[in-house]
Structure formats: structure tokens, C-alpha cells
C-alpha positions, 0 to 999 in steps of 0.5 A: 526450583529452590524458594527465594528467601526473605533476603533475596525478596528485600531490595537493598537501602540505598546508601547516601551516595545513591540517593544523591545519585538518584535525585535531579540535580540542581544546577546553578544558572548559567550567566550568559544569557544576562551577560549577552544581553547587556552587552548588546543593549551597550553596543547598541547605545554606542552605535551611530545614529546611521549605521552606515557612518563610521563611529565618531572618533570622540565616541571611541572607547578609552579616548576620554573624548566623551567626557570632555565633549559632554562636560562642554555641551552641558556648559553651552546648554547652561550659558544659553539657559541663562542668556535666555533668562537674562532676556526675558527677566531683565529689568526694563531699561529706560524707554524713550519717546520719539524725540529720545526724551527718557519716560521710564520709571526704571531709576537704575540706582547705583553706589558713588564714592562720596565723601562722608556719604552716610544715607543708606542706598534706597530700596527702590526709587520712582514711586511718589505722589502725582502732586507734592510741595516741598517747603525750602527753610533757609536763612534767608526765608523759605521757598514752596516748591511745587513737585511734578511726581506724575512726570518725574517719579525718579527724580521727585522720589529720590529727592524725597527720599534724601529729605526724609533722611535729613540729607539736606538739613543744615546745607549750604548753597554752594554756588551762585550764578547771576546775570541781567536777562532770564535766568537771572539767579541760579543757586545750586544747593544739596551737597553737605560738603559745600563743594559741588563735589559730594554726594549721598553715596549713590546716584540714579536716573532721573528723567529728562521730560523738560529738557529744551522746554522753556519754563520758568523757576524751575527745580532740577536735580544736576546731573553729572557726566554720566547723565546721573543725578545725586544729592545737588539741585538748583534753584533756576529763577526767571524763564529758562530752557534746561539742557540734559545736564538738568532734570526738572522735578518741579517749579518755585511757586513761592519764595522768588523774593528770596532768591532775588535777594540772594541775587542782589546781594552779588551786585549788579555785575554778572557773577559766578561764585559762592554766594555773596551772603551765605545760604544754608538750607534748614530744613526741607518739609514734604506735603503730599496730596491736595496742594493749596497754592498760595498767592504767587510774589511772582505776578503768576501762579501755578495751575492744577496743570503746573502752568503758571497763569495770572490767578492770585490763588488756586488748587493743584490736585494729583491730576495735573499734568505737570507741564509747566510753560513760560506763562504766556512770555514770548521769550525763549529763555536762556539755557541752563547747561551745567554738570557736577 
């Protein structure tokens, strides 16, 4: 046998094509499995809650109903949340006692279109001292009023706010009513226009704790036909029984003779018109804290509770109840009922 040559023994070098062929083939990943899984999940989400039920028509592909119903459901949910929030967090409405009288300190301030109104809306009302005095200086004389902040916080704080803003300075009293029986004099003031139709540019809810309560020498806010107070108020001389047209905020404790003088200027016959003698409020001064009551020129003086007594002097502290009475008189007093 012939011996093999070196060429016969040496293995031939593989060509480039041969190398490519003998390497393990690297194939691209098959996207089919992932695609199938995504499609399956998508299909599962579209299935009704009960597999035995037919697919709801509003979920049908391409109908556009799913988008519309989704929007409606979102709007309904938002409205429900808003209604719940209003119910939970709305400002407390005015609460009433068993006899229907307003006792809440929710003063409900609202804007009003008043002629020549120059007073800014108060940031809040209802916070005031339990006891304070207001010295009302007029061109006829001074009157001192004991304010019942503990019983009528909305009314008193509104009156005090307008006083601090200078609303009452140099304003005329615009109407006087007199008669032979109590209340003998009713003097209406607090409107800088002098018409009884002006106001500060806002209205607020004042208390009616004294409605139907007989008392003497009341000072009361005059409510409009909606039961809201503004700037006008009245001095009521003698015994009276306020109606819902008035919100009592205090009691005259000094200066009764000033009211008598204003009423006498109108004559002895019943009178109801502009004051016969012009009356102008020059200024009002508020003092808070312990109130020293002056000797009364009415034959009686309020005690710390606001109830007139026969003592000549006294001291009213902020702990008083503020309920004035008729001072022992058996008369029921005349009713006072006049809207603006």
C-alpha cells in the first residue's frame, strides 16, 4: 500500500462559508407567546362578571359607549363626593330653640346694594364681650345703652362693627313715633341717608331672643322684610313687646330724659314722621368689661342680669344673663312691629 502524503493527512481548512454553517444558529425570539398572553389578558378584562351572561352592549368594541358611560359614572361620583362634603362641612345653619327663637351665633353676612354704602363687609360677626356699654352722643343729649352681647352676639357685634367703622357718626335719626301709652317714644336712627332705606352695604342675621318678651327701654336693630339686620336701629321708650321686626341688642340705662324731650317736641297728640326737633347722632363710644351703672333717671336701674331694679346704682359684670324685664310692672306693653 502506498504511504499517504502530508497533503493526504492534513485536514483542509474550512472556508468562511463552512464556519458559518457549523456554528450554532442564533434565532430571533418568537414574539408569538407574549402576544398571545397580552391578548388573553385583554380578552379576560372584557369578559362580563358572570361568564354565563352575554357581554353588555355598552362594552362592545367599537361602539364608543364605554367612553360615554365612563364619563357619566365619573361625573356622578364627583357629584356624590361634593354633596357629601357639603353635608359634612356646611356652615351651621341658625338653630332654634323649642319655642322657635333663633339662638345660633351664625350671623350669615351677605352683601346688599345700599345707596352710598362705604363700609367694608365684616370678616366675621358673632364675637363680642358679654357686657358692654354704648354711649350715644346726640345734639340733644347723651344716652347710655347696656349691650347684651351674651344674648345677642350677632346683633351686638354688628352694631359695634359699624360703630368702629364710623358708620353712625353725624347721621340723622329719621323717624319719630309717639303716643300717650307705652311705648311712648320710638326713635329710629342708624341710616346716614336719613330715609330709612339706606344701609352699610351688607345684611346679617341677628338674634330674636327677645321676641314677645316684655321689657323697658329696649334698643333694637330694625330688620328688613327678610328678617335681616342692617344699620338701622330704634330707641323704644317705656314698656314694649318686640315682634320679629326687631332684634333687641340692649337697654337704655341712662338718658331717658333725652328721649322724653325728643318726644315732647312733637306735641301731645300721636305723631309719626320725621322728628319735630332734628336729632343727629354725633358719635357712639363703646366700652367693654365691667360696666358701672349710673344712677337711673327713670326711677330704676338694671342689675347685673339686665333686669331693672329700684336701686340707684349698680355694677354689671360680663356674667349677667342679659334678660331685661318690665321692672315689676304688670302692664304687658305695646307691640312694636315695623319693617324698614
